[in-house]
C-alpha positions in Angstrom: 39.7 -37.2 -45.4 37.2 -39.7 -47.3 35.1 -39.7 -43.7 33.8 -36.3 -44.6 33.8 -36.1 -48.4 31.5 -39.0 -49.0 29.0 -37.9 -46.2 28.3 -34.3 -47.6 25.1 -34.3 -49.8 23.9 -31.4 -51.8 20.6 -31.9 -52.7 18.4 -29.5 -55.0 14.7 -28.8 -54.0 13.7 -30.1 -57.3 14.7 -33.3 -55.8 13.0 -33.2 -52.8 9.8 -32.1 -55.0 10.4 -34.7 -57.5 10.4 -37.1 -54.5 7.9 -35.8 -52.7 5.4 -36.0 -55.6 6.4 -40.1 -56.5 5.6 -40.6 -52.7 9.3 -42.2 -52.4 10.9 -39.8 -50.0 11.7 -42.0 -47.1 8.6 -42.9 -47.0 6.3 -40.4 -45.0 5.0 -37.1 -45.4 1.3 -35.7 -46.1 -1.2 -38.0 -44.2 -3.7 -36.7 -47.0 -3.6 -33.6 -49.5 -1.7 -33.5 -52.5 0.9 -31.3 -53.6 0.6 -28.6 -56.7 2.7 -28.7 -59.3 4.0 -25.2 -59.1 4.6 -22.9 -56.4 3.0 -19.7 -56.5 4.4 -16.5 -55.6 2.7 -14.1 -52.8 0.8 -14.2 -49.4 1.4 -14.2 -45.8 1.7 -17.3 -44.0 0.7 -17.3 -40.5 2.4 -19.9 -38.0 0.9 -21.0 -34.5 3.9 -21.9 -32.2 3.8 -23.0 -28.6 6.8 -22.6 -26.3 7.3 -18.6 -26.1 8.1 -16.4 -23.3 9.2 -12.8 -22.7 13.0 -14.5 -22.7 12.7 -15.1 -26.3 15.4 -14.0 -28.3 16.7 -13.0 -32.3 20.3 -14.0 -31.6 21.8 -16.1 -34.3 23.9 -17.8 -31.7 21.5 -18.3 -28.4 18.4 -20.0 -29.3 16.9 -22.2 -26.7 12.8 -22.8 -27.4 11.4 -23.8 -30.5 10.0 -20.4 -31.3 13.7 -19.1 -30.9 14.8 -21.9 -33.2 11.6 -20.9 -35.9 12.9 -17.6 -36.5 17.0 -18.4 -36.6 16.2 -20.9 -39.5 14.7 -17.9 -41.1 17.0 -15.4 -40.4 20.8 -17.0 -40.8 22.6 -19.8 -42.5 25.6 -21.8 -41.9 28.6 -22.6 -43.6 27.2 -26.1 -43.4 24.2 -27.7 -42.0 21.7 -31.0 -41.4 19.6 -30.9 -44.3 16.2 -31.9 -44.5 17.4 -35.7 -44.8 19.7 -35.3 -41.7 22.5 -35.1 -44.1 25.3 -33.0 -43.5 25.5 -30.6 -46.2 27.4 -27.4 -47.1 25.2 -24.5 -47.0 27.0 -21.4 -47.3 30.0 -23.0 -48.2 31.3 -23.9 -51.8 33.6 -25.6 -50.1 35.3 -27.3 -47.2 38.7 -29.0 -47.1 40.8 -30.5 -44.1 44.4 -30.9 -44.3 45.8 -34.4 -44.4 46.2 -34.8 -40.5 43.1 -32.6 -39.7 44.9 -29.9 -37.9 43.2 -27.0 -39.9 40.2 -26.7 -42.3 39.6 -24.5 -45.7 36.5 -23.0 -46.3 35.2 -20.9 -49.0 32.2 -19.3 -49.4 29.7 -19.6 -52.5 29.6 -16.4 -55.1 27.7 -13.8 -54.7 26.5 -14.4 -51.4 24.6 -11.5 -49.8 23.0 -10.1 -46.1 19.9 -8.8 -45.9 21.1 -5.3 -45.4 22.8 -5.6 -49.4 26.5 -6.3 -48.3 28.3 -9.3 -49.8 29.1 -12.2 -47.0 32.8 -12.4 -47.0 35.6 -14.5 -45.2 36.0 -11.8 -42.9 32.5 -12.4 -41.6 32.9 -16.1 -40.8 36.1 -15.1 -39.3 34.4 -12.6 -36.7 31.1 -15.2 -36.5 33.3 -18.0 -35.1 35.2 -15.4 -33.0 32.1 -14.5 -31.6 30.5 -17.6 -30.9 33.5 -18.5 -29.3 34.0 -15.7 -27.0 35.9 -16.2 -23.7 34.3 -13.8 -22.2 30.6 -14.5 -23.1 30.5 -17.7 -25.1 26.9 -18.5 -26.9 25.5 -22.1 -27.7 28.1 -23.1 -30.0 31.5 -22.3 -28.4 32.1 -25.6 -27.1 32.1 -27.6 -30.7 34.9 -24.8 -31.3 36.9 -25.5 -28.5 39.3 -27.4 -30.9 39.5 -24.3 -32.9 42.4 -21.8 -32.9 39.8 -19.0 -33.4 42.4 -16.2 -32.5 44.4 -17.2 -35.5 41.6 -17.7 -38.2 42.9 -16.3 -41.8 41.4 -14.8 -44.1 43.0 -16.1 -47.5 40.6 -13.8 -49.8 37.3 -12.4 -49.9 35.6 -15.7 -49.8 38.3 -18.2 -48.4 39.3 -18.9 -44.6 42.3 -20.9 -42.6 40.9 -22.5 -39.8 43.7 -24.1 -37.5 43.2 -26.2 -34.7 44.8 -26.2 -31.9 44.4 -30.0 -31.6 43.4 -32.6 -35.0 39.9 -32.1 -35.5 38.7 -34.5 -38.1 34.5 -34.2 -37.4 35.2 -30.3 -37.6 32.3 -30.0 -40.0 29.9 -32.4 -38.4 30.5 -30.6 -35.1 29.8 -27.3 -36.8 26.4 -28.7 -38.3 23.9 -27.1 -36.3 22.9 -24.1 -38.2 20.8 -22.6 -35.8 24.0 -21.7 -33.8 26.6 -21.0 -36.0 24.3 -19.0 -38.5 27.0 -16.3 -40.4 26.8 -12.7 -39.7 28.1 -9.3 -40.8 31.6 -7.8 -38.6 28.8 -5.0 -37.0 26.4 -7.6 -36.2 23.7 -6.4 -33.4 21.0 -8.9 -32.3 18.5 -6.1 -31.8 18.5 -5.6 -35.6 19.5 -8.3 -36.7 20.5 -9.6 -40.4 21.5 -12.7 -41.7 21.6 -14.2 -45.3 17.9 -16.1 -44.6 15.0 -16.6 -47.0 13.2 -13.9 -45.0 14.2 -10.5 -43.6 13.5 -9.2 -39.9 10.2 -6.9 -39.9 9.0 -6.8 -35.9 9.3 -8.8 -32.7 7.6 -9.0 -29.7 9.0 -11.5 -27.2 6.8 -14.1 -25.8 4.1 -12.8 -28.2 4.5 -12.4 -32.7 7.1 -11.4 -35.0 6.8 -10.8 -38.5 9.6 -11.4 -41.2 9.4 -10.5 -45.1 11.2 -12.1 -48.3 14.9 -11.7 -49.0 14.9 -11.5 -52.6 18.9 -11.9 -52.8 18.5 -15.0 -51.0 21.2 -17.6 -52.2 18.9 -20.6 -52.3 15.6 -21.5 -54.2 12.6 -19.2 -53.1 11.0 -17.7 -51.3 7.8 -17.4 -52.8 6.1 -16.2 -49.6 5.7 -12.5 -49.3 6.2 -12.4 -45.6 6.4 -15.0 -42.6 3.8 -14.5 -38.9 5.2 -16.1 -36.1 2.6 -15.8 -33.7 2.9 -17.0 -29.8 0.3 -19.2 -28.1 -0.1 -20.2 -25.0 -1.5 -23.6 -25.1 -1.9 -26.0 -27.7 -5.7 -25.7 -27.5 -5.6 -22.1 -28.3 -3.2 -22.9 -31.1 -5.5 -25.3 -32.5 -8.7 -23.2 -32.1 -7.0 -20.7 -34.0 -6.2 -23.1 -36.7 -9.6 -24.4 -37.2 -11.2 -21.1 -37.3 -8.9 -19.7 -39.7 -6.6 -16.9 -37.5 -3.4 -19.0 -38.3 -2.1 -21.2 -41.4 0.3 -23.3 -39.5 0.4 -25.1 -36.2 4.1 -26.2 -35.9 5.4 -28.7 -33.9 1.4 -29.5 -32.9 0.3 -32.4 -30.3 0.4 -35.5 -31.7 -3.1 -36.1 -30.1 -4.3 -33.5 -32.0 -3.6 -35.4 -36.0 -6.5 -37.4 -36.0 -8.1 -34.0 -35.7 -7.2 -32.8 -38.7 -9.3 -34.3 -41.0 -9.9 -32.9 -44.7 -13.7 -32.1 -43.8 -12.0 -29.5 -41.6 -10.3 -27.8 -44.3 -7.1 -29.4 -42.4 -3.9 -31.9 -42.9 -0.9 -33.6 -41.4 2.8 -33.3 -42.5 4.4 -35.8 -40.5 8.3 -36.2 -40.1 10.7 -39.4 -39.2 11.7 -39.8 -36.0 14.5 -37.7 -35.3 13.7 -35.5 -32.3 14.6 -36.9 -28.8 13.2 -35.7 -25.6 15.2 -37.4 -22.8 14.9 -37.3 -19.4 17.7 -35.5 -17.9 19.7 -37.1 -14.1 22.5 -34.8 -12.6 25.5 -37.5 -12.5 26.7 -35.6 -9.7 24.0 -35.1 -7.3 22.2 -38.2 -5.2 20.5 -39.9 -6.2 21.9 -39.6 -9.5 25.8 -39.6 -8.7 25.2 -43.0 -8.3 25.5 -45.2 -11.5 23.2 -48.2 -10.1 20.4 -45.7 -9.4 20.8 -44.3 -13.1 21.0 -48.2 -14.6 17.9 -48.8 -12.3 16.0 -45.8 -13.8 16.3 -46.7 -17.1 15.4 -50.1 -16.3 11.9 -49.3 -15.4 11.1 -47.5 -18.4 8.5 -49.4 -20.7 9.3 -47.4 -23.8 6.8 -48.9 -25.9 3.8 -47.9 -23.9 5.9 -44.2 -23.4 5.6 -44.0 -27.1 1.7 -45.4 -27.5 0.5 -42.8 -24.1 2.5 -40.2 -24.8 3.0 -39.7 -28.6 0.1 -41.4 -29.8 2.4 -44.1 -31.8 4.6 -41.6 -33.4 7.9 -42.4 -32.6 10.4 -45.2 -32.4 11.7 -47.0 -29.1 15.4 -45.6 -28.3 18.0 -47.0 -26.4 19.5 -44.1 -24.2 22.0 -43.0 -27.2 21.9 -40.5 -29.0 22.9 -39.8 -32.7 20.2 -41.7 -34.6 21.2 -41.1 -38.0 25.1 -40.9 -37.3 27.2 -42.9 -39.5 28.8 -44.3 -36.5 26.1 -45.3 -34.8 25.9 -48.9 -32.7 22.9 -50.7 -33.0 23.7 -53.2 -31.1 23.2 -51.5 -27.9 19.4 -52.6 -26.6 18.0 -52.3 -23.0 14.7 -53.9 -22.1 12.6 -53.4 -19.0 13.6 -55.3 -16.2 11.9 -54.5 -12.9 13.7 -57.3 -11.3 16.8 -56.1 -11.7 15.9 -52.4 -11.3 14.4 -53.2 -8.2 18.0 -55.4 -7.2 20.1 -51.9 -8.1 18.1 -49.8 -6.6 18.7 -51.8 -3.1 22.3 -52.7 -3.6 22.4 -48.6 -3.7 20.7 -48.0 -0.8 17.8 -46.1 -2.5 14.5 -48.4 -2.0 11.7 -46.9 -1.7 13.0 -43.3 -3.7 11.0 -40.7 -3.9 12.2 -38.0 -6.3 11.0 -35.2 -8.2 11.3 -34.7 -11.7 10.7 -31.0 -13.6 8.8 -30.5 -16.5 7.0 -28.3 -18.9 5.5 -28.1 -22.1 8.4 -27.5 -24.0 7.9 -30.3 -26.7 5.2 -32.1 -27.7 4.8 -35.2 -25.4 7.3 -34.2 -22.6 4.7 -33.4 -20.1 2.6 -36.9 -21.2 6.0 -38.8 -20.8 6.6 -37.3 -17.2 3.2 -38.8 -16.1 4.1 -42.4 -18.0 7.1 -42.6 -16.3 5.8 -41.5 -12.6 3.1 -44.5 -13.4 6.0 -46.9 -14.5 8.3 -46.1 -11.9 5.8 -47.1 -9.4 6.3 -50.8 -10.4 9.6 -50.7 -9.1 8.6 -49.4 -5.8 10.3 -45.6 -6.9 8.1 -42.4 -6.3 8.2 -39.7 -9.4 6.5 -36.5 -8.2 6.0 -34.7 -11.7 6.4 -30.8 -11.2 5.1 -29.3 -14.2 6.4 -25.0 -14.5 5.7 -22.8 -17.3 8.4 -22.9 -19.8 10.1 -19.5 -19.3 10.6 -20.5 -15.7 11.8 -24.0 -16.9 14.4 -22.6 -19.5 15.3 -19.5 -16.8 17.8 -19.2 -14.0 17.3 -22.4 -13.3 17.8 -24.6 -16.5 20.7 -26.9 -16.7 21.0 -26.9 -12.7 17.5 -28.9 -12.2 18.4 -33.0 -10.2 16.4 -34.7 -12.4 14.1 -33.0 -15.9 13.8 -33.4 -19.0 14.7 -31.4 -22.4 14.8 -31.6 -26.3 16.9 -32.1 -28.8 16.9 -32.3 -32.6 19.4 -34.8 -34.5 22.9 -33.8 -35.0 25.8 -35.7 -35.7 27.3 -38.0 -32.7 30.3 -35.8 -31.8 28.4 -32.8 -32.6 26.1 -33.9 -30.0 28.7 -35.2 -27.4 30.2 -31.6 -27.6 27.1 -29.2 -26.6 25.6 -31.6 -24.0 28.2 -34.4 -23.0 31.6 -33.0 -22.1 32.7 -31.0 -19.0 32.5 -28.1 -20.8 29.6 -28.7 -22.7 27.2 -25.4 -22.8 24.4 -27.6 -22.3 25.7 -30.5 -20.1 22.9 -30.5 -18.3 23.6 -34.0 -16.7 26.9 -32.4 -15.6 28.6 -35.8 -16.6 31.9 -35.6 -16.5 33.8 -38.9 -17.5 37.5 -39.2 -18.4 37.7 -42.2 -20.5 34.8 -40.7 -22.1 36.6 -37.3 -22.9 40.0 -39.1 -23.8 38.1 -41.2 -26.3 36.3 -37.7 -27.9 39.6 -36.2 -28.5 40.9 -39.5 -30.1 37.8 -39.9 -32.5 38.5 -36.4 -33.4 42.3 -37.0 -34.0 41.6 -40.0 -36.3 40.6 -39.6 -39.6 40.5 -43.5 -41.0 36.7 -44.5 -41.1 37.2 -47.6 -39.1 39.0 -46.6 -36.5 36.7 -43.2 -35.9 33.4 -45.3 -35.8 35.2 -47.7 -33.5 36.3 -45.0 -31.1 32.6 -43.9 -31.2 31.5 -47.0 -30.6 33.0 -47.4 -27.4 32.3 -43.9 -26.2 28.4 -44.4 -26.7 28.5 -47.8 -25.0 29.5 -45.2 -22.4 26.9 -43.4 -22.7 24.6 -46.8 -22.3 26.3 -48.4 -18.9 26.9 -44.6 -17.1 25.6 -41.6 -19.0 23.0 -39.3 -17.5 20.2 -39.4 -20.4 17.3 -41.7 -20.6 16.6 -41.5 -24.1 12.7 -43.5 -24.6 12.3 -42.6 -27.9 13.2 -41.1 -31.4 10.2 -39.0 -32.0 8.4 -38.0 -35.1 7.0 -34.2 -35.2 4.0 -33.4 -36.8 2.3 -29.9 -38.1 -1.1 -28.8 -39.0 -1.8 -26.9 -41.7 -4.9 -25.7 -43.9 -5.7 -26.8 -47.3 -4.0 -24.2 -49.9 -0.4 -24.3 -47.9 2.5 -26.0 -49.9 5.9 -26.9 -50.0 6.6 -28.1 -46.6 8.4 -31.3 -46.8 8.4 -34.0 -44.0 12.3 -33.8 -42.4 14.2 -36.3 -40.7 15.7 -34.5 -38.4 13.1 -33.6 -35.9 12.4 -29.6 -36.5 8.8 -28.6 -37.6 8.0 -28.0 -40.9 11.2 -30.2 -42.3 13.5 -28.0 -40.9 11.4 -25.0 -40.9 11.5 -24.8 -44.8 10.0 -21.6 -45.2 11.8 -20.8 -48.1 9.9 -23.4 -49.9 6.5 -22.9 -48.8 3.9 -21.1 -50.4 0.1 -20.8 -50.5 -1.9 -22.2 -53.4 
């Protein structure tokens, strides 16, 4: 099972700090300003964030919006997670070991783990968490990756160890459960209204769509935290959040518009944290509804996109070209799939499909930096192929309301996840967030085949074919992998630029401090 043993990385915070201080941390980071030598304890960090609503939540397993994700990462930890550098790493798990046939996995907790209420974290809590997520009566956000898990028969071996049986071989179990924002371990008496986790900060107060407060958890299992508290403040607009940052009402603007990077200058007492490309904001085409039920139409829409222009205009250049296939850092990524703009072919395919002079509505909202601008760019580019795209911008709360996952043509945002993990949630017919309603028999069979294949080369060969299907007939248009920027006042230290697409280096509040 070396396919996973070799992929686990458990870096230390000291390693990150040394790399950042040497200026060698993946070649990206603060655009100006220097990190002080030693973390300082104390103080409250006030964080501005945009994209919340009255539907915001604290549940460990139902996060949707950026503010939800921010709160979840402070409160909870998973057994494994996608770390700061986009590696699948052990978090609460001391060990994660498969059987030879990948029909069962044995997970062992680190020693001495505590919940915020002082209770020891035990194997019973791990069992309860997976069963809660996969509850068939109310499946939660991580339910899709647990379809292959026989959750009813998870066995507690001792206080720290569980044995997890599978319905079928599950070679990529760690990868597929590495989205920490959906797999946080919670106690057996968990109450989302009074949330208890193992994260670096404890719940203090919460007003949906407005503000939340978290205080330091002194028995946190990792390094830090150093701050006394973190206050998350929701703002209605980017302008309001930036004005609050300039005026000193907040210390950080998380996930700021990329166009504001040039305004966060030292003379204003501000600096920029720039991440590596990791977030992706796809256009989503429902493959079961006209006109996108025709693969020629889907291909035509991909061909009419000028990807570099979209990056330059909607992302102010903060991104790299993508080619409609997710899983940027996956070890099995097929980098040979490249799509150039081809208006003649796009027009030909639309005519072939009987959709010349096509007009479609595109639903969008301020769900992530650059989404609305990208929608407007697409509308302009589509005109070159005789297509009319009517951009319909609605409030975030409405976008993620009852119609979410039902829009015929829309946008969304995702952070980096290993390829099969993303597939389980987004492109399988029972994926919790299958917004394109993709359901391809060959693809579905290949997914199960990949999970049953433990030989690394054969495993990647299967994934390569799945990516070809994504490229040829999937429901996503993925123009780019986006960089995320965060704006902060001088004196805010410790945040490290991340590669997974989350603001503030995977919302690394445990590393943050105020000089």
